[in-house]
NUDO-861622 format. One record per residue (C-alpha): x, z, y; residue in three letters; residue number from 1. Coordinates in steps of 0.05 Angstrom, whole numbers, plus 5000, padded with zeros to 4 digits. Each point is the difference from the previous one (the first is absolute). Layout:
BEGIN
X|Z|Y|ALA|NUM
...
end
This chain:
BEGIN
4778|4626|5399|UNK|1
5025|4928|4993|UNK|2
5044|4969|4946|UNK|3
5058|4948|5010|UNK|4
5036|4963|4942|UNK|5
4993|4966|4928|UNK|6
5001|5039|4940|UNK|7
5076|5000|5009|UNK|8
5007|5044|5066|UNK|9
4923|5025|4997|UNK|10
5001|5062|5057|UNK|11
4946|5040|5018|UNK|12
5006|5006|5075|UNK|13
4952|5016|5070|UNK|14
4955|4943|5015|UNK|15
4976|4976|5066|UNK|16
4923|5001|5029|UNK|17
4951|4995|5047|UNK|18
4978|5070|5024|UNK|19
4926|5012|4999|UNK|20
4962|4982|5061|UNK|21
5007|5059|5040|UNK|22
5057|5026|4970|UNK|23
5058|5009|5048|UNK|24
5067|4973|4961|UNK|25
5038|5058|5042|UNK|26
5019|5061|4972|UNK|27
4974|5035|5051|UNK|28
4922|4981|4973|UNK|29
4951|5056|4993|UNK|30
5027|5029|4929|UNK|31
4919|5003|4963|UNK|32
5004|4919|5015|UNK|33
5068|4981|4983|UNK|34
4991|5050|4931|UNK|35
4929|4959|4989|UNK|36
5026|4930|5006|UNK|37
5060|5020|4958|UNK|38
4956|5028|4941|UNK|39
4967|4941|5007|UNK|40
5057|4954|4989|UNK|41
5036|5044|4951|UNK|42
4942|5005|4958|UNK|43
4997|4921|5006|UNK|44
5069|4994|4973|UNK|45
5010|5045|4951|UNK|46
4958|4961|4947|UNK|47
5034|4935|5023|UNK|48
5070|5034|5005|UNK|49
4985|5018|4926|UNK|50
4985|4945|4970|UNK|51
5050|4963|5032|UNK|52
5055|5039|4974|UNK|53
4976|5020|4934|UNK|54
5000|4919|4984|UNK|55
5066|4992|5035|UNK|56
5024|5056|4951|UNK|57
4968|4959|4945|UNK|58
5032|4942|5011|UNK|59
5067|5024|5012|UNK|60
4995|5045|4931|UNK|61
4983|4921|4964|UNK|62
5056|4967|5036|UNK|63
5069|5016|4966|UNK|64
5034|4955|5051|UNK|65
4997|5055|5046|UNK|66
5053|5041|5015|UNK|67
4994|5077|4999|UNK|68
5014|5011|5068|UNK|69
4941|4953|5020|UNK|70
4973|5035|5060|UNK|71
4927|4991|4968|UNK|72
5030|5053|4953|UNK|73
5006|5042|5059|UNK|74
4923|5007|5019|UNK|75
4989|5038|4920|UNK|76
4995|5066|5043|UNK|77
4951|4976|5051|UNK|78
4957|4970|4937|UNK|79
4994|5069|4972|UNK|80
4991|5029|5066|UNK|81
4931|4961|5023|UNK|82
4982|5002|4928|UNK|83
4994|5077|5002|UNK|84
4938|5000|5055|UNK|85
4965|4932|4973|UNK|86
5009|5016|4922|UNK|87
5029|4960|4945|UNK|88
4972|4945|4955|UNK|89
5016|4985|4930|UNK|90
5044|4942|5033|UNK|91
5041|5045|5038|UNK|92
5013|5053|4941|UNK|93
5022|4938|4966|UNK|94
5039|4977|5048|UNK|95
5040|5072|5009|UNK|96
5009|4993|4939|UNK|97
5035|4941|5002|UNK|98
5045|5021|5063|UNK|99
5019|5061|4955|UNK|100
5020|4950|4945|UNK|101
5038|4956|5036|UNK|102
5075|4992|5003|UNK|103
5008|4990|5061|UNK|104
4972|5069|5028|UNK|105
5047|5050|4968|UNK|106
4949|5056|5043|UNK|107
4928|4991|5031|UNK|108
4993|5015|5070|UNK|109
4948|5050|5012|UNK|110
4991|5016|4930|UNK|111
4983|5075|5021|UNK|112
4934|4968|5030|UNK|113
4972|4975|4925|UNK|114
4973|5067|4972|UNK|115
4960|4996|5067|UNK|116
4981|4932|4984|UNK|117
4981|4991|4935|UNK|118
4955|5048|4943|UNK|119
5026|5039|4937|UNK|120
4989|4932|4961|UNK|121
5032|4948|5046|UNK|122
5053|5060|4995|UNK|123
5016|4993|4927|UNK|124
5013|4927|4999|UNK|125
5049|5010|5067|UNK|126
5026|5055|4964|UNK|127
5021|4953|4931|UNK|128
5036|4940|5054|UNK|129
5034|5055|5041|UNK|130
5039|5036|4935|UNK|131
5021|4930|4983|UNK|132
5033|4983|5063|UNK|133
5029|5063|5006|UNK|134
5026|4986|4927|UNK|135
5021|4932|5022|UNK|136
5044|5015|5055|UNK|137
5071|4975|5000|UNK|138
5052|5059|4987|UNK|139
5025|4968|5074|UNK|140
4938|5021|5036|UNK|141
5002|5052|5040|UNK|142
4998|5057|4957|UNK|143
4955|5046|5044|UNK|144
4919|5013|4996|UNK|145
4970|4946|5045|UNK|146
4921|4990|5009|UNK|147
4979|4988|4934|UNK|148
5038|5055|4967|UNK|149
4971|5050|5044|UNK|150
4924|4986|5012|UNK|151
4986|5016|4918|UNK|152
5004|5073|5021|UNK|153
4933|4982|5036|UNK|154
4967|4975|4949|UNK|155
4929|5037|4974|UNK|156
5006|5065|4971|UNK|157
5026|4999|4927|UNK|158
5011|4928|4999|UNK|159
5068|5009|4974|UNK|160
4973|5051|4937|UNK|161
5016|4942|4949|UNK|162
5055|4959|5012|UNK|163
5016|4922|4978|UNK|164
5059|4983|4963|UNK|165
5025|4964|5055|UNK|166
4994|5064|5039|UNK|167
5034|5032|4954|UNK|168
5057|4954|4989|UNK|169
5009|4995|5075|UNK|170
5005|5075|5001|UNK|171
5055|5003|4949|UNK|172
5036|4947|5045|UNK|173
5044|5053|5048|UNK|174
5027|4945|5048|UNK|175
4930|4967|5005|UNK|176
4949|5063|5003|UNK|177
5039|5023|5060|UNK|178
4958|4946|5033|UNK|179
4938|5027|4975|UNK|180
4993|5073|5019|UNK|181
4924|4995|5010|UNK|182
5005|4990|4922|UNK|183
5042|5061|4993|UNK|184
4960|5041|5038|UNK|185
4938|4989|4972|UNK|186
5022|5020|4927|UNK|187
4962|5060|5021|UNK|188
4946|4971|4976|UNK|189
5019|5006|4935|UNK|190
4995|5075|5003|UNK|191
5050|5036|4950|UNK|192
5021|4945|4963|UNK|193
5030|4969|5068|UNK|194
5040|5055|5018|UNK|195
5062|4991|4950|UNK|196
5003|4929|5027|UNK|197
5007|5022|5078|UNK|198
5055|5051|4984|UNK|199
5040|4944|4962|UNK|200
4982|4954|5060|UNK|201
5027|5045|5052|UNK|202
5064|5024|4942|UNK|203
5019|4924|4999|UNK|204
4995|4983|5070|UNK|205
5038|5071|5017|UNK|206
5058|4979|4951|UNK|207
5006|4929|5019|UNK|208
4995|5012|5079|UNK|209
5051|5060|4993|UNK|210
5051|4947|4965|UNK|211
4998|4949|5058|UNK|212
5062|5001|5036|UNK|213
4995|4994|5073|UNK|214
5072|4976|5006|UNK|215
4997|4948|4949|UNK|216
5039|4935|5035|UNK|217
4964|4952|4945|UNK|218
4940|5010|5028|UNK|219
4975|4995|5080|UNK|220
4973|5063|5035|UNK|221
4933|4965|5015|UNK|222
4989|4995|4916|UNK|223
5033|5068|4985|UNK|224
4940|5038|5058|UNK|225
4953|4962|4967|UNK|226
5011|5023|4934|UNK|227
4998|5054|5019|UNK|228
4933|5001|5036|UNK|229
4966|4966|4935|UNK|230
5030|5063|4954|UNK|231
4968|5053|5059|UNK|232
4939|4966|5001|UNK|233
4985|4996|4925|UNK|234
5018|5080|5006|UNK|235
4956|5012|5050|UNK|236
4936|4962|4968|UNK|237
5017|5042|4937|UNK|238
5003|5062|5036|UNK|239
4933|4986|5033|UNK|240
4971|4982|4927|UNK|241
5023|5068|4972|UNK|242
4973|5036|5065|UNK|243
4933|4972|4984|UNK|244
5001|5017|4938|UNK|245
5018|5076|5012|UNK|246
4982|5042|4939|UNK|247
4993|4936|4954|UNK|248
5076|4992|5000|UNK|249
5021|5078|4989|UNK|250
5029|4986|4929|UNK|251
5052|4953|5045|UNK|252
5020|5054|5038|UNK|253
5066|5017|4963|UNK|254
5018|4932|5005|UNK|255
4982|5002|5077|UNK|256
5048|5065|5009|UNK|257
5059|4959|4955|UNK|258
4999|4952|5068|UNK|259
4985|5046|5046|UNK|260
5067|5030|4977|UNK|261
5041|4941|4992|UNK|262
4981|4964|5066|UNK|263
5002|5030|5075|UNK|264
4916|5007|5014|UNK|265
5019|4951|5071|UNK|266
5006|4942|4943|UNK|267
4927|5013|4992|UNK|268
4969|5009|5076|UNK|269
5010|5078|4989|UNK|270
4926|5017|5025|UNK|271
4965|4951|4956|UNK|272
5046|5028|4936|UNK|273
4987|5069|5012|UNK|274
4914|4988|5004|UNK|275
5005|4959|4948|UNK|276
5037|5054|4962|UNK|277
4954|5052|5012|UNK|278
4937|4961|4987|UNK|279
5023|4987|4933|UNK|280
5019|5078|4986|UNK|281
5058|5023|5032|UNK|282
4999|5070|5028|UNK|283
4997|4997|5080|UNK|284
5055|5061|5008|UNK|285
5045|4959|4959|UNK|286
5000|4935|5054|UNK|287
5053|5006|5044|UNK|288
4996|4975|5069|UNK|289
5037|4932|5017|UNK|290
5060|5001|5039|UNK|291
4973|4947|5045|UNK|292
4947|5045|5016|UNK|293
4989|5049|5061|UNK|294
4965|5064|4990|UNK|295
5009|5057|4951|UNK|296
4983|4984|4920|UNK|297
4945|5056|5004|UNK|298
4966|4951|5051|UNK|299
5013|4951|4951|UNK|300
4977|5019|4944|UNK|301
4925|5031|5040|UNK|302
5012|4919|5016|UNK|303
4997|4982|4928|UNK|304
4944|5045|4979|UNK|305
4961|4978|5052|UNK|306
5012|4925|4972|UNK|307
4970|5024|4933|UNK|308
4940|5040|5035|UNK|309
4976|4943|5042|UNK|310
5017|4944|4953|UNK|311
4966|4935|5000|UNK|312
5017|4949|4946|UNK|313
4984|4945|5048|UNK|314
5052|5020|5059|UNK|315
5044|5052|4981|UNK|316
5049|4961|4954|UNK|317
4997|4942|5052|UNK|318
end
C-alpha cells in the first residue's frame, strides 16, 4: 500500500517494493512462497497504512477549507475497514465522531462496520452523534436511509430501551425519520410501549406515500421515486419492529387490521406483512396468499405456521 498527494488530494493505492530474496515477481511463483511474502508485507503495511490514514483524516476534519469532494474523504471507508482487524484506539472513536458530525459528509462510508469495531460504551457515544447528524440533515438531502440511519439496527441488544429526547424528536419528524430506519426498527426494544409508536409510523408513511402523485408535473421523476422509496423503507422498518414485538403488540392488532383493509397488501411487502400480522396475533387461517406469489393458499398458510414454529428473533424478521 502506498499513499500519494497532500491532504487535499490524499489517496491510498498500491505501491511498488522489492520482492524478498528468493521469491520471483512472476505470478507463476510457487503459491506458498508468494503468500508468505505478501503476508509479511501486508502485516507490515497495515499498521503504517492505518496510522497515515488516521492522521490524514484528522487533518482533513480540522481543515474547514477542504470541500466535501476532497479525495481524502473518500478514504473513510478504507479507514474503518482497517480498524476492524486492528482494533480501535480512543482517538479513533473521537475521529469517527468528528467525521459523523462534519457537515461536509451527508453519510459515513462503511458505517455498517461500526458495531464490529467499537464496544457498547463507544457505540453509545457514537449513537448521539448519529442522531444529531440525522436530525440536522437539510430537507434537500437524500430522503432515504443510508449507512448511518440503517446501522442503528445493529446496536447492542436493548440499547434503545430508553430513548433520548433527541431521538423522540427525530421519530416525530415524518421526513427526517425516514432516514433513520434502524432507529424505527429498534423501537421494539421498548417492549409494549413501542407498539403504538410503530403502528403510527407505519400508518403515517403509508398515507404520505399514497398521496404522492407520480405524474406531478411540478416535480421530476427522480425526486418522486426517492420520496416513495423513503416512505416505503420507513414502512418496512416499522413492520420489522412489530414482527420482533410479536405478541407484545397484540393490543395494536385492530389498528393494523384497519391499515390492511385500507391499502393493498403489496404496498407493505406482502409476505413480510403477513409474517408480522401472524406474529402479532392474526389467525393464520384468516391470511390470504398475496396475488403475486405462486402456490396454493393452503401451502402459504402452512409456511406461515412453520415461520411461527421456528421463529428466531435474530433472523426471522430481517
